[in-house]
N, CA, C and O atoms as a MOPAC input file, in Angstrom:
PM7 MOZYME 1SCF
protein

 N      0.82300 1    -1.17900 1     0.00000 1
 C      0.00000 1     0.00000 1     0.00000 1
 C      0.88000 1     1.26100 1     0.00000 1
 O      0.59400 1     2.24400 1    -0.68300 1
 N      1.94300 1     1.19300 1     0.78000 1
 C      2.84000 1     2.35000 1     0.82900 1
 C      3.48300 1     2.57400 1    -0.53400 1
 O      3.66000 1     3.71500 1    -0.96000 1
 N      3.83300 1     1.48200 1    -1.22200 1
 C      4.43100 1     1.61200 1    -2.55100 1
 C      3.44100 1     2.25100 1    -3.52000 1
 O      3.83100 1     3.04800 1    -4.37300 1
 N      2.16900 1     1.90600 1    -3.39000 1
 C      1.15300 1     2.49600 1    -4.26700 1
 C      1.03100 1     3.99700 1    -4.01300 1
 O      0.91000 1     4.78000 1    -4.95400 1
 N      1.06400 1     4.39400 1    -2.74700 1
 C      0.98100 1     5.82500 1    -2.43500 1
 C      2.20500 1     6.58100 1    -2.94500 1
 O      2.08400 1     7.70200 1    -3.43900 1
 N      3.37700 1     5.97100 1    -2.82600 1
 C      4.58500 1     6.60700 1    -3.35600 1
 C      4.49800 1     6.76000 1    -4.86700 1
 O      4.92000 1     7.77600 1    -5.41800 1
 N      3.94600 1     5.74300 1    -5.54200 1
 C      3.80000 1     5.81700 1    -6.99600 1
 C      2.81800 1     6.92100 1    -7.38600 1
 O      3.02700 1     7.60900 1    -8.38500 1
 N      1.75700 1     7.09400 1    -6.61000 1
 C      0.79300 1     8.17000 1    -6.88800 1
 C      1.46300 1     9.52500 1    -6.72400 1
 O      1.28500 1    10.40900 1    -7.56200 1
 N      2.22800 1     9.69800 1    -5.65900 1
 C      2.93100 1    10.97100 1    -5.45500 1
 C      3.92100 1    11.24200 1    -6.57500 1
 O      4.06900 1    12.38100 1    -7.01900 1
 N      4.59500 1    10.20200 1    -7.02900 1
 C      5.55800 1    10.36300 1    -8.11600 1
 C      4.83800 1    10.72800 1    -9.41200 1
 O      5.32700 1    11.54700 1   -10.19000 1
 N      3.67100 1    10.11400 1    -9.64100 1
 C      2.91800 1    10.43000 1   -10.85500 1
 C      2.38400 1    11.86100 1   -10.81200 1
 O      2.35100 1    12.54500 1   -11.83500 1
 N      1.97200 1    12.30700 1    -9.64000 1
 C      1.45200 1    13.66700 1    -9.52000 1
 C      2.55300 1    14.71500 1    -9.65700 1
 O      2.34200 1    15.76100 1   -10.27000 1
 N      3.69800 1    14.44600 1    -9.10200 1
 C      4.81600 1    15.39800 1    -9.12900 1
 C      6.07400 1    14.69400 1    -9.62800 1
 O      6.93400 1    14.33400 1    -8.82400 1
 N      6.19700 1    14.49200 1   -10.93800 1
 C      7.36900 1    13.77100 1   -11.44300 1
 C      8.68000 1    14.50900 1   -11.18100 1
 O      9.72200 1    13.88200 1   -10.99200 1
 N      8.62500 1    15.85000 1   -11.17100 1
 C      9.84200 1    16.62900 1   -10.92700 1
 C      9.97700 1    17.02700 1    -9.47300 1
 O     10.97800 1    17.62400 1    -9.07900 1
 N      8.98000 1    16.70200 1    -8.67900 1
 C      9.00100 1    17.10300 1    -7.28300 1
 C      8.56000 1    18.54100 1    -7.09600 1
 O      8.62600 1    19.07200 1    -5.98800 1
 N      8.11600 1    19.16900 1    -8.15800 1
 C      7.67100 1    20.56400 1    -8.08300 1
 C      6.20200 1    20.63800 1    -8.49700 1
 O      5.62600 1    19.67000 1    -8.99100 1
 N      5.62500 1    21.79400 1    -8.28400 1
 C      4.22400 1    21.99400 1    -8.64100 1
 C      4.10000 1    22.89100 1    -9.86900 1
 O      3.20800 1    23.73700 1    -9.92700 1
 N      4.96800 1    22.71800 1   -10.83100 1
 C      4.95800 1    23.55700 1   -12.02900 1
 C      3.83000 1    23.13500 1   -12.96700 1
 O      3.31900 1    22.01800 1   -12.87800 1
 N      3.44500 1    24.05400 1   -13.88000 1
 C      2.42100 1    23.74900 1   -14.88200 1
 C      2.96200 1    22.70200 1   -15.84500 1
 O      4.14600 1    22.70200 1   -16.18400 1
 N      2.07000 1    21.80300 1   -16.28300 1
 C      2.47200 1    20.76100 1   -17.22800 1
 C      1.64000 1    20.90500 1   -18.48700 1
 O      0.53600 1    21.44800 1   -18.46300 1
 N      2.18900 1    20.41100 1   -19.59200 1
 C      1.44300 1    20.48100 1   -20.84500 1
 C      0.34800 1    19.41000 1   -20.86700 1
 O      0.41200 1    18.46800 1   -20.07700 1
 N     -0.64700 1    19.52400 1   -21.74000 1
 C     -1.77900 1    18.58800 1   -21.76600 1
 C     -1.36900 1    17.13100 1   -21.98400 1
 O     -2.01300 1    16.23000 1   -21.44700 1
 N     -0.32400 1    16.88400 1   -22.75200 1
 C      0.11800 1    15.50100 1   -22.98100 1
 C      0.62600 1    14.88700 1   -21.67900 1
 O      0.36800 1    13.71800 1   -21.39300 1
 N      1.34500 1    15.67600 1   -20.89900 1
 C      1.84900 1    15.18000 1   -19.61700 1
 C      0.69700 1    14.93300 1   -18.65200 1
 O      0.72200 1    13.97600 1   -17.87900 1
 N     -0.31300 1    15.80000 1   -18.70000 1
 C     -1.47500 1    15.62700 1   -17.82700 1
 C     -2.22700 1    14.35800 1   -18.20700 1
 O     -2.65000 1    13.60500 1   -17.33000 1
 N     -2.39800 1    14.11200 1   -19.51100 1
 C     -3.08500 1    12.89800 1   -19.97300 1
 C     -2.30000 1    11.65600 1   -19.56900 1
 O     -2.88000 1    10.65500 1   -19.14600 1
 N     -0.97000 1    11.73000 1   -19.70200 1
 C     -0.12700 1    10.59100 1   -19.29800 1
 C     -0.24900 1    10.34500 1   -17.79700 1
 O     -0.32400 1     9.20200 1   -17.34600 1
 N     -0.26900 1    11.43100 1   -17.03500 1
 C     -0.41400 1    11.31000 1   -15.58500 1
 C     -1.75800 1    10.68900 1   -15.21200 1
 O     -1.83100 1     9.84300 1   -14.32000 1
 N     -2.81700 1    11.11100 1   -15.89600 1
 C     -4.13600 1    10.54200 1   -15.62200 1
 C     -4.17200 1     9.05300 1   -15.94000 1
 O     -4.78700 1     8.26900 1   -15.21800 1
 N     -3.50800 1     8.67200 1   -17.02300 1
 C     -3.44500 1     7.24700 1   -17.38800 1
 C     -2.69300 1     6.46000 1   -16.31600 1
 O     -3.12300 1     5.37900 1   -15.91500 1
 N     -1.57400 1     7.00700 1   -15.85800 1
 C     -0.80300 1     6.34000 1   -14.80100 1
 C     -1.62600 1     6.21900 1   -13.52000 1
 O     -1.60600 1     5.18000 1   -12.85900 1
 N     -2.34400 1     7.27500 1   -13.17700 1
 C     -3.17300 1     7.23500 1   -11.97400 1
 C     -4.29100 1     6.20600 1   -12.10600 1
 O     -4.63300 1     5.53500 1   -11.13200 1
 N     -4.85600 1     6.07800 1   -13.29000 1
 C     -5.88100 1     5.05600 1   -13.51800 1
 C     -5.32300 1     3.65900 1   -13.33400 1
 O     -5.95600 1     2.80300 1   -12.71600 1
 N     -4.13000 1     3.43100 1   -13.87700 1
 C     -3.48700 1     2.11900 1   -13.71200 1
 C     -3.16800 1     1.84100 1   -12.24600 1
 O     -3.37900 1     0.73200 1   -11.75400 1
 N     -2.66100 1     2.85100 1   -11.56000 1
 C     -2.33300 1     2.67200 1   -10.14600 1
 C     -3.58300 1     2.43700 1    -9.30500 1
 O     -3.55100 1     1.66000 1    -8.35100 1
 N     -4.67600 1     3.09800 1    -9.64900 1
 C     -5.92500 1     2.88200 1    -8.91800 1
 C     -6.40600 1     1.44600 1    -9.10100 1
 O     -6.89000 1     0.82300 1    -8.15600 1
 N     -6.27200 1     0.92400 1   -10.32100 1
 C     -6.66600 1    -0.46900 1   -10.56800 1
 C     -5.78400 1    -1.42400 1    -9.77100 1
 O     -6.27700 1    -2.39600 1    -9.19700 1
 N     -4.47900 1    -1.14900 1    -9.73400 1
 C     -3.56700 1    -2.00200 1    -8.95800 1
 C     -3.90800 1    -1.94700 1    -7.46900 1
 O     -3.86700 1    -2.96300 1    -6.77600 1
 N     -4.24200 1    -0.76400 1    -6.99400 1
 C     -4.58500 1    -0.61100 1    -5.58100 1
 C     -5.87200 1    -1.36200 1    -5.24600 1
 O     -5.96300 1    -1.99400 1    -4.19300 1
 N     -6.86800 1    -1.29700 1    -6.13500 1
 C     -8.10200 1    -2.05700 1    -5.90000 1
 C     -7.81300 1    -3.54800 1    -5.86100 1
 O     -8.35400 1    -4.26900 1    -5.02200 1
 N     -6.95500 1    -4.01200 1    -6.77300 1
 C     -6.59500 1    -5.43200 1    -6.78700 1
 C     -5.87700 1    -5.81200 1    -5.50000 1
 O     -6.15500 1    -6.85700 1    -4.91100 1
 N     -4.95300 1    -4.96100 1    -5.06600 1
 C     -4.21600 1    -5.25100 1    -3.82800 1
 C     -5.15800 1    -5.29500 1    -2.63300 1
 O     -5.00300 1    -6.13800 1    -1.75000 1
 N     -6.13300 1    -4.39300 1    -2.59900 1
 C     -7.10000 1    -4.40600 1    -1.49700 1
 C     -7.92600 1    -5.68300 1    -1.50200 1
 O     -8.19000 1    -6.26100 1    -0.44800 1
 N     -8.33600 1    -6.12700 1    -2.69500 1
 C     -9.13300 1    -7.35500 1    -2.78800 1
 C     -8.32100 1    -8.56100 1    -2.34400 1
 O     -8.82300 1    -9.42900 1    -1.62900 1
 N     -7.06200 1    -8.61200 1    -2.77100 1
 C     -6.19600 1    -9.72600 1    -2.37500 1
 C     -5.97400 1    -9.70600 1    -0.87300 1
 O     -6.01200 1   -10.75400 1    -0.22800 1
 N     -5.74200 1    -8.53100 1    -0.31200 1
 C     -5.51200 1    -8.42000 1     1.12400 1
 C     -6.75500 1    -8.82400 1     1.91400 1
 O     -6.64700 1    -9.50000 1     2.93700 1
 N     -7.93000 1    -8.41500 1     1.44500 1
 C     -9.17400 1    -8.79800 1     2.12500 1
 C     -9.36900 1   -10.30900 1     2.08400 1
 O     -9.79300 1   -10.91200 1     3.07000 1
 N     -9.06000 1   -10.92000 1     0.94200 1
 C     -9.17800 1   -12.37900 1     0.83500 1
 C     -8.18500 1   -13.06600 1     1.76600 1
 O     -8.50900 1   -14.07300 1     2.39500 1
 N     -6.97600 1   -12.51900 1     1.85100 1
 C     -5.95900 1   -13.09000 1     2.73400 1
 C     -6.40700 1   -13.00800 1     4.19100 1
 O     -6.24900 1   -13.96500 1     4.94900 1
 N     -6.96600 1   -11.85900 1     4.58000 1
 C     -7.44500 1   -11.71100 1     5.95500 1
 C     -8.58700 1   -12.67400 1     6.25000 1
 O     -8.63600 1   -13.27700 1     7.32200 1
 N     -9.49400 1   -12.81600 1     5.30500 1
 C    -10.62600 1   -13.72600 1     5.50500 1
 C    -10.14500 1   -15.15900 1     5.64300 1
 O    -10.66100 1   -15.91800 1     6.46400 1
 N     -9.16300 1   -15.52700 1     4.84500 1
 C     -8.60300 1   -16.88000 1     4.92300 1
 C     -7.93900 1   -17.08600 1     6.27300 1
 O     -8.07700 1   -18.15200 1     6.87500 1
 N     -7.22700 1   -16.09300 1     6.75300 1
 C     -6.58000 1   -16.19600 1     8.05600 1
 C     -7.58400 1   -16.33600 1     9.17500 1
 O     -7.36300 1   -17.09300 1    10.12000 1
 N     -8.70100 1   -15.60400 1     9.07700 1
 C     -9.73600 1   -15.72000 1    10.10100 1
 C    -10.32800 1   -17.11400 1    10.10300 1
 O    -10.59100 1   -17.68300 1    11.16200 1
 N    -10.53900 1   -17.66600 1     8.91400 1
 C    -11.11200 1   -19.00800 1     8.82400 1
 C    -10.17200 1   -20.01900 1     9.46100 1
 O    -10.60200 1   -20.87000 1    10.24000 1
 N     -8.90100 1   -19.92700 1     9.13100 1
 C     -7.92600 1   -20.85600 1     9.71900 1
 C     -7.86800 1   -20.68900 1    11.22700 1
 O     -7.83600 1   -21.66900 1    11.97200 1
 N     -7.85600 1   -19.43200 1    11.67200 1
 C     -7.78300 1   -19.15900 1    13.10200 1
 C     -9.01500 1   -19.70900 1    13.80400 1
 O     -8.91000 1   -20.27200 1    14.89300 1
 N    -10.17700 1   -19.55000 1    13.19000 1
 C    -11.41300 1   -20.04400 1    13.79200 1
 C    -11.38300 1   -21.55700 1    13.89400 1
 O    -11.76000 1   -22.12200 1    14.92100 1
 N    -10.93800 1   -22.21200 1    12.84000 1
 C    -10.85100 1   -23.67600 1    12.87800 1
 C     -9.86900 1   -24.13800 1    13.94300 1
 O    -10.13700 1   -25.08600 1    14.68100 1
 N     -8.72900 1   -23.45800 1    14.01600 1
 C     -7.71700 1   -23.82100 1    15.01500 1
 C     -8.26800 1   -23.63900 1    16.41600 1
 O     -8.05700 1   -24.48300 1    17.28700 1
 N     -8.97000 1   -22.54500 1    16.63200 1
 C     -9.54200 1   -22.27100 1    17.94400 1
 C    -10.59300 1   -23.31700 1    18.30500 1
 O    -10.63500 1   -23.78300 1    19.44400 1
 N    -11.43700 1   -23.68800 1    17.35300 1
 C    -12.46200 1   -24.70000 1    17.61300 1
 C    -11.81900 1   -26.04300 1    17.94400 1
 O    -12.28300 1   -26.74500 1    18.84300 1
 N    -10.76100 1   -26.40700 1    17.23200 1
 C    -10.06900 1   -27.66500 1    17.51100 1
 C     -9.43400 1   -27.63500 1    18.89400 1
 O     -9.48300 1   -28.62300 1    19.62700 1
 N     -8.84300 1   -26.51000 1    19.24700 1
 C     -8.22000 1   -26.37000 1    20.56600 1
 C     -9.26800 1   -26.49000 1    21.67300 1
 O     -9.03200 1   -27.15900 1    22.67800 1
 N    -10.41600 1   -25.85000 1    21.49500 1
 C    -11.46600 1   -25.93000 1    22.50700 1
 C    -12.00800 1   -27.34800 1    22.62400 1
 O    -12.34600 1   -27.79700 1    23.71900 1
 N    -12.09100 1   -28.04600 1    21.50800 1
 C    -12.55700 1   -29.43000 1    21.52900 1
 C    -11.57700 1   -30.31200 1    22.30500 1
 O    -11.98500 1   -31.16300 1    23.09600 1
 N    -10.27500 1   -30.09700 1    22.06800 1
 C     -9.25700 1   -30.86400 1    22.81200 1
 C     -9.35500 1   -30.58100 1    24.30600 1
 O     -9.23700 1   -31.49500 1    25.12100 1
 N     -9.56900 1   -29.32900 1    24.66300 1
 C     -9.68500 1   -28.96900 1    26.08000 1
 C    -10.89400 1   -29.65700 1    26.70200 1
 O    -10.80600 1   -30.19000 1    27.80800 1
 N    -12.02600 1   -29.64600 1    25.99100 1
 C    -13.22800 1   -30.29700 1    26.52500 1
 C    -13.00000 1   -31.79200 1    26.72300 1
 O    -13.40500 1   -32.35500 1    27.74000 1
 N    -12.35400 1   -32.43400 1    25.75200 1
 C    -12.07300 1   -33.86900 1    25.88900 1
 C    -11.16600 1   -34.14200 1    27.08400 1
 O    -11.37900 1   -35.10000 1    27.82700 1
 N    -10.16500 1   -33.30400 1    27.26200 1
 C     -9.24800 1   -33.48100 1    28.37700 1
 C     -9.98400 1   -33.32300 1    29.70100 1
 O     -9.76000 1   -34.09600 1    30.63200 1
 N    -10.86200 1   -32.32600 1    29.79100 1
 C    -11.60000 1   -32.10600 1    31.03600 1
 C    -12.51800 1   -33.27800 1    31.35000 1
 O    -12.68800 1   -33.64600 1    32.51300 1
 N    -13.10300 1   -33.85800 1    30.32400 1
 C    -13.96900 1   -35.01800 1    30.55900 1
 C    -13.16900 1   -36.18100 1    31.12300 1
 O    -13.64100 1   -36.89500 1    32.00800 1
 N    -11.95800 1   -36.37000 1    30.61000 1
 C    -11.11600 1   -37.46800 1    31.10900 1
 C    -10.57300 1   -37.16600 1    32.49600 1
 O    -10.46900 1   -38.06100 1    33.33500 1
 N    -10.23000 1   -35.91900 1    32.73600 1
 C     -9.60900 1   -35.55200 1    34.00600 1
 C    -10.60700 1   -35.58600 1    35.16100 1
 O    -10.25300 1   -35.98700 1    36.26900 1
 N    -11.84000 1   -35.17300 1    34.91700 1
 C    -12.86000 1   -35.16100 1    35.96700 1
 C    -14.08000 1   -35.94400 1    35.49200 1
 O    -14.99200 1   -35.36800 1    34.89900 1
 N    -14.10300 1   -37.21700 1    35.74000 1
 C    -15.23700 1   -38.00000 1    35.25900 1
 C    -16.52000 1   -37.63700 1    35.99900 1
 O    -16.49400 1   -37.09600 1    37.10500 1
 N    -17.61300 1   -37.94100 1    35.37400 1
 C    -18.92600 1   -37.68100 1    35.94200 1
 C    -19.12600 1   -38.56200 1    37.17300 1
 O    -18.53400 1   -39.63800 1    37.26100 1
 N    -19.94500 1   -38.12400 1    38.11800 1
 C    -20.15800 1   -38.89900 1    39.34900 1
 C    -20.73200 1   -40.27300 1    39.06100 1
 O    -20.40200 1   -41.23900 1    39.74900 1
 N    -21.57200 1   -40.36900 1    38.07300 1
 C    -22.18300 1   -41.65800 1    37.75800 1
 C    -21.15300 1   -42.66500 1    37.26600 1
 O    -21.35500 1   -43.87400 1    37.38900 1
 N    -20.07000 1   -42.18100 1    36.71900 1
 C    -19.05900 1   -43.07900 1    36.18200 1
 C    -18.05900 1   -43.53300 1    37.24200 1
 O    -17.31800 1   -44.48800 1    37.01600 1
 N    -18.02700 1   -42.87300 1    38.37900 1
 C    -17.05200 1   -43.20800 1    39.42100 1
 C    -17.54000 1   -44.43500 1    40.18100 1
 O    -18.67400 1   -44.46800 1    40.66000 1
 N    -16.69200 1   -45.42300 1    40.28700 1
 C    -17.03800 1   -46.62600 1    41.06000 1
 C    -16.57400 1   -46.43100 1    42.49000 1
 O    -15.47400 1   -45.94800 1    42.75500 1
 N    -17.41900 1   -46.81000 1    43.37100 1
 C    -17.04700 1   -46.70900 1    44.78100 1
 C    -16.49600 1   -48.05200 1    45.23100 1
 O    -16.86900 1   -49.10500 1    44.71500 1
 N    -15.62200 1   -47.99100 1    46.18100 1
 C    -15.04000 1   -49.24700 1    46.67100 1
 C    -16.08900 1   -50.01600 1    47.47500 1
 O    -16.93400 1   -49.39500 1    48.12000 1
 N    -16.05600 1   -51.32200 1    47.45300 1
 C    -17.06700 1   -52.11000 1    48.16000 1
 C    -17.02800 1   -51.89500 1    49.66800 1
 O    -18.05900 1   -52.02200 1    50.32800 1
 N    -15.88300 1   -51.57700 1    50.22000 1
 C    -15.80000 1   -51.39900 1    51.67100 1
 C    -16.52300 1   -50.14000 1    52.12200 1
 O    -17.07000 1   -50.12200 1    53.22500 1
 N    -16.54600 1   -49.12200 1    51.34000 1
 C    -17.20100 1   -47.87100 1    51.72400 1
 C    -18.71400 1   -47.96500 1    51.57800 1
 O    -19.44700 1   -47.30500 1    52.31300 1
 N    -19.18000 1   -48.76300 1    50.65400 1
 C    -20.61800 1   -48.80400 1    50.42500 1
 C    -21.35500 1   -49.61500 1    51.48900 1
 O    -22.57400 1   -49.50500 1    51.61600 1
 N    -20.63800 1   -50.41500 1    52.24100 1
 C    -21.28500 1   -51.21400 1    53.28600 1
 C    -21.56600 1   -50.36500 1    54.51400 1
 O    -20.77600 1   -49.49800 1    54.88800 1
 N    -22.66700 1   -50.62500 1    55.11100 1
 C    -23.01500 1   -49.90300 1    56.33200 1
 C    -22.27500 1   -50.52100 1    57.50300 1
 O    -22.09500 1   -51.73800 1    57.51900 1
 N    -21.84000 1   -49.74800 1    58.47800 1
 C    -21.10700 1   -50.31500 1    59.62900 1
 C    -21.98500 1   -51.04900 1    60.60600 1
 O    -21.49400 1   -51.56700 1    61.60900 1

């Protein structure tokens, strides 16, 4: 994006000055600006697609991580119904 902005500044001020330009130079500048605008739109679309892809991957990774955590918690702390009591404790004194 920074390169695109530098190219726009260079196209607007090729000599670095604000002097008057002839119509052919103005037409050439407009053509360059049109090309740069198209490149910038393409770069924005590619960047948006890249960000969306990253979010999708991140979301999948996060869901997998949460699933692993849930499985671990189930194994680490079993439900009361699944816990077997020793026969000596269940007998009345």
